[in-house]
N, C-alpha and C positions, 0 to 999 in steps of 0.2 A: 380549142387546144385539148389534146387528150390528157387524161388524168395521169399523174405521176405514179408508176407502178412501184410498190414497196413490198418487200417481204418483211413481215412483222411476227415476232415470235414471243409467246408468253404462255404460262400455264393456264389451266382451265378454271379461273377464278370467277366468282359471281361479279366482282367489279369490272371484269373485262368481257362478260358474256354478250352484252349488247353491241360490242364491236363485231364479235365473231358471227352473230346471228343477223347483222345488218340493221338493227334497230337504230343504231348510231352510225352515221357515215362521217368519214374524214374528208373534209373539204379539199377537192383537188387531187385525191389520192385514190388509186385502184389498188387496194390491199390484198395480198395473199397471207393468210394467217397460218402459223405453224405452232406446233407444240412438241412434246417429246415423251419418251417412256416414263422418265422421271425428270424433275425440273433441272437437275444438274446436266442432263443431255443438252438442254437449250444453252446453258452456259458454255459447254464444251464447244458446241457447233459455232457459237459466235466468237469465242476467243481463239479457238484453234484454227477454224476454217473461214471466219468472217462470212458465215452463211446467210446473215440477214442484214437488212438496212436498219432495223429497229429491234431491239431485244431486251427482255427481262434479263437482268443479271443480279445475282447476289451482291450485296454491297461490298464485301470484301473481295469478291472475285473482280469486280470493276476497279476497285482501288489499287489492287495489284497491278492492273494493266498500266496504271499511271506511272509506274516505275520502269516501264519499257523505254527503249531509246526513242521510240516514236509512238507515243500513246495514241491508240487507235480510235478511242471513243470519248464522247462527252455524254453526261447524263441529263435528262430532263426530269423535273421534279414530280415524278409519278412514283408512288411507293406501293407496289402491289402486295407486298408482304410486310407486315409489321406485327410484333408480338412482345408482350412483356415477358421477361426471362428469368424472374426469380424462380418460376416453376420449372426451369430447364435444368436445375441442379438436383441430381439424384444421388442418394447415399446408400451404402450398406448399413443396416441398422445395428450391426455388431462391432463397429469400428471406433466407437466412442466419439462420434461426430454429433455433438449436441448444439453447436453454434457455428456460425461461419468461420470464426478464428480456428476451430479445430481442423479445418482443411489444411492448414500449414503442416508440411512434412508428409502429407499423404500422397498416394498415387491416384490420379484422376484419368479416366478415359475421356476421350473427345471424339466426336463423330467426324469422320471423313478427312478432316483437314485441321492442322494446328491453326486455330484462328478462324474456324468457320463461322458464318454469320451469327448463329445462335451461341457462339462461344465468346466472341469479342465483348458483347454487352454484359454478360455475367461476370467476366473477369474484370471488366472496368468497374462494374457496381461493387464487387467484392473488394477491390482495391480502394475505391473512393470511400466506401461506407464502413469497412471492417478492417482495412489494413492488410488484407490477404492479397499477395501479388504472385504472379505466375512463377517467378523463380523460386518461391518457397515450396512449390509442389513438383511432383514428377508427372509426366504427361504420356499417355499411351493413346495413340490415334488409330482408329479402325472402324469397323462396320458395326451396325446394330440390326439384328434380325434377318438381314440378307447381305450377301457380299456386294461390295461396291468396287467399281474399277478404280485403279489408282489415278489420282488427280495430278497428272504429270504434264499438264498442258498450260501451266501458269507458274509464276514465281511462288515458292513455298519457303519464305524466309523463317529462320528460327534464331531469335536473338541470343547473343552470348549469355551464358549463365542460366539458361532455361533448359531443362532436361527433357527432351522430346524424343520418343521412339515411335515408329510406325509399325503396327502389328501386321502379321501375314493377313492375306485377303480373307481367309476363312475364319478369322477370329470374330467372335460375337462379344462385343463389350457388355451388352445386357447380361448374357450368361456369366460373364467374369464378375460383374457387379453382384449378382445373386449369390455367386459361389464365394464371394470375399476375395477374389483374386485381384480386384482393384477396389479402392476404398470409396470412390465416388465417380460421378460421370456427368459431364455437361454435353447435352445434345439437343438439336432441334426436334428430333423424333423421340416419342416416348417409348422406352423399351417394353417388350411384352411382359417382362417379370413385374413391372410396375402396374401395367393394365390389368393383369390377373391377380394383383394384390398379393404377391408373394410376401410373407412375413419378413424375409430377409432384407427387403428394400423399401425405400420411401423417398420423399423429397426432403431437401434441407429445409425448405420453408413449406410445411405441410399445408397450412391454411394460407395459400399464396395470394388468393384474389384480393383481400383487404390490404395485404402488404403491397401488392403491385399498385393498388388504387392510391394508397398513401404515397408511394414513390412518385407517381405522376403528379399528385397534388403538391408535393414538395419540390419537385425538379422541373416539371413541364415536359418531361422526356416520355414519349410513346415510342419505344425502340423501333427502328426501321431495319428491315432485313434485306429487302430487294428493291432495287430501282429499275428504271428503263433507261437504256443507253441508245444512242444513235451514232452511226459512223461519223467520224470527225469532219469528213469532207462534206457530208450532207448538212451537218449543223453549220458549217462555215459558208457553204455556197447556196443553200436552199432554206433560208430561215422561215419563209412563209410556210413551207411544207412541214417544217418541225413544229412550227406554232400550231398548225392544223392537227398534227399527230397529238401533241399535248392536249389540245382542246378536246379531240376525240376520246382520249383516255379519261379526261375529267367528266365528260358527258356520260360515258358508260358507267363510271362510278356513281354518278348522281342518279342514274337510273336504278341501280342496285340499291342504294341507300333509300331512295324514294319509295321503292316497292316495300321495304321492310317498315318504313314509317307508315305508309298507307295501310299496311297489313295490321297495324296495331288496332285499327278500328274493329277488325274481325278476329282479334286475338291471334293473328298470324296462323290461322287454322290450316294453312296449306303446308306448313312445316311441322315435323314431328319433334318439336322441342318444347317441352312444358316450361311455362313461365318466360317465354322468349320476349314477349312484349314488355314484361316488367324489367328484364335485363336491358332491353334497348332504352327504356326510359331512364334507367340508372346510369347507363353509359352516357346518354345525352345530358343528364344532369352534371356529370363530371367532365366529359370531353367536349361538349357542345353539340349543337344540332348536326354539324358536319363533323362526325366523330372519327373519320378517316381521312384527314385533310391531305390534299396534294398542294403543290406550290412550296415556296421557300419560307415564307413569313412564319406561318404556325409550326413549321418543322425545324426551325433553326436550332432550338435547344437539342433536339434529338440528333440532328446532323453534326452539330459541333461536338457533342459527346462522343459519337461514333468515330469521327475524324481524329479526335484527340486520343481515344483509346487505341485506335489502329496504329497510331505513331508510337504511343507509349509501350505497346506490346511488341514492338519491333517488326510490324507488318508493313509499314510504309517507311521509305528512306527518309522522308521529310514530313513535317506536319502539314498536311494539305488543308486548304481552306475551301469553303463552299464555293468560292469564286474560281478556284482552280479546276473544279470537277464538274460543274454544271454549265449548260449552254448560257452564255451571258445574257441574251435578250429575254430569257425567262426567269431571271433572278428576282424580279420584283412583280411577277405576274400574280395578282390576287385571285383566289379561288374560294368559293363558298358553295354551299347546297342551295341552288337558286331555281333549278328547273321544276321542282316539286315543292309546293307550299308546305312548310313544316307544321306538324301538329304540336301544339303547345303542351308541354308537360309541366306538371306541378313541381317546381323546383324545391329542393330541400338540401340541408347541409350535407356535403359529400361524406362518405364513409372515412373514418379515421382508423388507423391501425398502428399499433406498436410493432416496430420491426423486431421479430424474433422468429425462432424456427418453428415453434408450436403455436 
């Protein structure tokens, strides 16, 4: 029998490269891999045109499709992008913002979409841990560093009581932050004014790494930004193909992780990142040998937090559950880093940090 042809789209990540270059095969599948100019191009093609059988989607982009009359996708528990997001809150240094609570009453910029993936988690964290809720702020949504096309191909709900304005396409929120035209900014992308260390700007949490490590240790949440979805009819009628796709993504991620772990023997000299092996060892001490897990079990705290925040922030019509959005036969699929033998690291107590801005 001929292999099943599938169009599969995702960005050019290390954890998917072994699929693209053929080192990992998907059993029973003849894949054609796609990407885009920017990652949102992939999202648009999948949501607007149903261009692929399997596609990376930002988690909020996917969840918004669940409110359509006939939701077209289900997710598999593959999480191509995840990032701690205390570091995603930028401030103008002259606005009197010394602690998270000082954001109340301020004007905040947000990249691309009210409730973009890197906005949902910081807003949820600010609400849970500091009592700062979205309705306490004013929001200006726009671009950073280069214009972006309007995202007019999926639902864009704004809850009652939240003041949201969309800026003109040529607006640069990073420049506005530096000039003091907005007070703060939440964004997946780091604005150039921050990268070039303008004295006018900084982060709400300047020493963010220990704060984010402490957040994980306290909550078990390693925030998820992007998942992988399949067409609903594929999930319902060809479960063995979908399982094979899931296994392929897991195997490709194992290859990337295994290369980094093996590289520790030689101090990861192939990569121009000083102290990388030390960082990998610290991450494994805190996050485990499989520090970028797929599957539901280890990701349940992160997924449940995101689903709750998505509803609380008015981005979902109802509070969705993990069972609502993931392929049912992959809900209990265990995964671990098994294809490459782990190097034992000397375990030590994880870093602790007091949650503060400085």
